[in-house]
Residue frames as qw, qx, qy, qz and C-alpha x, y, z in Angstrom:
[[0.000, 0.885, 0.466, 0.000, 0.00, 0.00, 0.00],
 [0.331, -0.758, 0.101, 0.552, 2.88, 2.35, 0.80],
 [0.377, -0.120, 0.595, 0.699, 4.39, 1.87, -2.65],
 [0.165, 0.615, 0.679, 0.365, 1.04, 2.52, -4.32],
 [0.166, -0.918, -0.274, 0.235, 0.57, 5.69, -2.29],
 [0.395, -0.553, 0.322, 0.659, 4.06, 6.79, -3.22],
 [0.321, 0.192, 0.687, 0.623, 3.33, 6.18, -6.91],
 [0.037, 0.807, 0.580, 0.106, 0.07, 8.10, -6.61],
 [0.243, -0.874, -0.043, 0.418, 1.83, 11.13, -5.11],
 [0.409, -0.302, 0.519, 0.688, 4.58, 10.91, -7.71],
 [0.252, 0.452, 0.708, 0.480, 2.04, 10.80, -10.55],
 [0.071, -0.902, -0.412, 0.108, 0.16, 13.72, -9.01],
 [0.324, -0.718, 0.183, 0.588, 3.35, 15.80, -8.86],
 [0.370, -0.015, 0.654, 0.660, 4.17, 14.95, -12.49],
 [0.142, 0.673, 0.666, 0.289, 0.68, 15.94, -13.63],
 [0.172, -0.910, -0.225, 0.302, 0.79, 19.21, -11.71],
 [0.358, -0.505, 0.386, 0.684, 4.14, 20.06, -13.29],
 [0.286, 0.238, 0.726, 0.578, 2.79, 19.25, -16.75],
 [0.024, 0.834, 0.550, 0.037, -0.34, 21.35, -16.14],
 [0.255, -0.821, 0.014, 0.510, 1.83, 24.29, -15.07],
 [0.353, -0.231, 0.577, 0.699, 3.96, 23.92, -18.21],
 [0.195, 0.491, 0.738, 0.421, 0.90, 23.76, -20.46],
 [0.081, -0.895, -0.399, 0.181, -0.62, 26.80, -18.78],
 [0.293, -0.642, 0.249, 0.663, 2.60, 28.75, -19.42],
 [0.288, 0.060, 0.709, 0.641, 2.53, 27.71, -23.07],
 [0.080, 0.720, 0.669, 0.166, -1.13, 28.73, -23.35],
 [0.191, -0.870, -0.168, 0.422, -0.31, 32.11, -21.77],
 [0.309, -0.413, 0.457, 0.724, 2.41, 32.64, -24.40],
 [0.205, 0.249, 0.774, 0.544, 0.21, 31.73, -27.37],
 [0.049, 0.729, 0.671, -0.126, -3.09, 33.38, -26.42],
 [0.045, -0.775, -0.076, 0.626, -2.03, 37.05, -26.59],
 [0.124, -0.358, 0.598, 0.706, -0.67, 36.58, -30.12],
 [0.354, 0.382, 0.845, 0.121, -3.80, 35.01, -31.60],
 [0.255, 0.850, 0.339, -0.312, -5.58, 38.27, -32.36],
 [0.010, -0.754, 0.408, 0.515, -2.51, 39.72, -34.07],
 [0.271, -0.144, 0.876, 0.373, -1.97, 36.55, -36.08],
 [0.356, 0.582, 0.729, -0.049, -5.62, 36.49, -37.13],
 [0.181, 0.890, 0.073, -0.413, -5.45, 40.12, -38.18],
 [0.126, -0.569, 0.640, 0.501, -2.23, 39.50, -40.17],
 [0.343, 0.150, 0.898, 0.232, -3.85, 36.53, -41.90],
 [0.317, 0.759, 0.536, -0.189, -6.94, 38.54, -42.76],
 [0.075, 0.846, -0.199, -0.489, -4.83, 41.39, -44.12],
 [0.226, -0.334, 0.797, 0.451, -2.82, 38.97, -46.23],
 [0.346, 0.383, 0.849, 0.110, -5.96, 37.34, -47.62],
 [0.244, 0.866, 0.336, -0.280, -7.48, 40.71, -48.42],
 [0.650, 0.318, 0.221, 0.654, -4.26, 41.89, -50.04],
 [0.031, -0.948, -0.192, -0.253, -4.62, 45.31, -48.43],
 [0.423, -0.859, 0.278, 0.076, -1.29, 45.45, -46.63],
 [0.607, 0.612, -0.485, 0.144, 2.31, 45.14, -47.72],
 [0.221, -0.586, 0.662, -0.411, 3.28, 44.28, -44.14],
 [0.875, -0.098, 0.346, -0.323, 1.37, 40.99, -44.00],
 [0.053, -0.484, 0.838, 0.246, 3.58, 38.03, -44.85],
 [0.637, 0.129, -0.589, -0.480, 2.62, 35.01, -46.93],
 [0.455, -0.046, -0.867, 0.199, 2.99, 32.66, -43.96],
 [0.282, -0.245, 0.334, -0.866, 0.61, 34.69, -41.76],
 [0.810, -0.126, -0.134, -0.557, -2.25, 32.23, -42.13],
 [0.782, 0.099, -0.599, 0.143, 0.03, 29.24, -41.56],
 [0.210, 0.217, -0.611, 0.732, 1.31, 30.80, -38.33],
 [0.523, -0.194, 0.185, -0.809, -2.27, 31.54, -37.22],
 [0.877, -0.024, -0.353, -0.325, -3.38, 27.98, -38.02],
 [0.622, 0.175, -0.659, 0.386, -0.37, 26.57, -36.21],
 [0.056, -0.240, 0.513, -0.822, -1.06, 28.71, -33.13],
 [0.697, -0.148, 0.049, -0.699, -4.73, 27.74, -33.01],
 [0.860, 0.057, -0.500, -0.087, -3.86, 24.06, -33.46],
 [0.414, 0.214, -0.664, 0.585, -1.30, 24.27, -30.66],
 [0.310, -0.225, 0.365, -0.849, -3.77, 26.05, -28.41],
 [0.826, -0.082, -0.210, -0.516, -6.42, 23.43, -29.13],
 [0.770, 0.104, -0.604, 0.177, -3.98, 20.63, -28.32],
 [0.157, 0.245, -0.590, 0.753, -2.92, 22.38, -25.10],
 [0.556, -0.205, 0.159, -0.790, -6.54, 22.83, -24.03],
 [0.881, -0.019, -0.384, -0.276, -7.24, 19.16, -24.72],
 [0.619, 0.149, -0.646, 0.421, -4.21, 18.03, -22.72],
 [0.117, -0.278, 0.456, -0.837, -5.16, 20.33, -19.84],
 [0.757, -0.180, -0.054, -0.626, -8.61, 18.74, -19.71],
 [0.865, 0.048, -0.498, 0.016, -7.12, 15.24, -19.66],
 [0.415, 0.226, -0.609, 0.637, -4.57, 16.11, -16.99],
 [0.333, -0.275, 0.320, -0.843, -7.18, 17.84, -14.83],
 [0.865, -0.138, -0.231, -0.423, -9.44, 14.79, -15.11],
 [0.754, 0.111, -0.574, 0.297, -6.51, 12.63, -14.00],
 [0.119, 0.282, -0.514, 0.801, -5.81, 14.97, -11.09],
 [0.619, -0.258, 0.087, -0.736, -9.45, 14.81, -10.03],
 [0.903, -0.038, -0.404, -0.140, -9.31, 11.02, -10.21],
 [0.540, 0.201, -0.601, 0.554, -6.18, 11.00, -8.07],
 [0.216, -0.315, 0.363, -0.850, -7.86, 13.31, -5.54],
 [0.816, -0.191, -0.121, -0.532, -10.80, 10.92, -5.37],
 [0.837, 0.073, -0.520, 0.155, -8.50, 7.93, -4.88],
 [0.268, 0.293, -0.555, 0.730, -6.60, 9.73, -2.13],
 [0.488, -0.297, 0.216, -0.792, -9.86, 10.51, -0.35],
 [0.904, -0.088, -0.273, -0.318, -11.07, 6.92, -0.68],
 [0.768, 0.118, -0.518, 0.358, -7.77, 5.61, 0.64],
 [0.538, -0.821, -0.179, 0.064, -7.69, 8.17, 3.43],
 [0.674, -0.182, 0.065, 0.713, -4.34, 9.63, 2.45],
 [0.149, 0.981, 0.110, -0.055, -3.38, 13.24, 1.94]]
């Protein structure tokens, strides 16, 4: 039982570290989305010389990354909730 509890705490710590990392990545990507969307729109409209040809690719890449991060955060948070439930059932904190 001690080894299982130790593994549970270890897994919880790993998940919390991964959640923190993903939240940092999300915080880096989110502020740039509006600018990337605007650059893409300007490029597609052809109304600006400043918009680059890869603007839409960068926007698509950022939204795909953000979507993947959100999905992983949901999975990790579900795992953390499951671990919390197990800890409560086992009477360990």
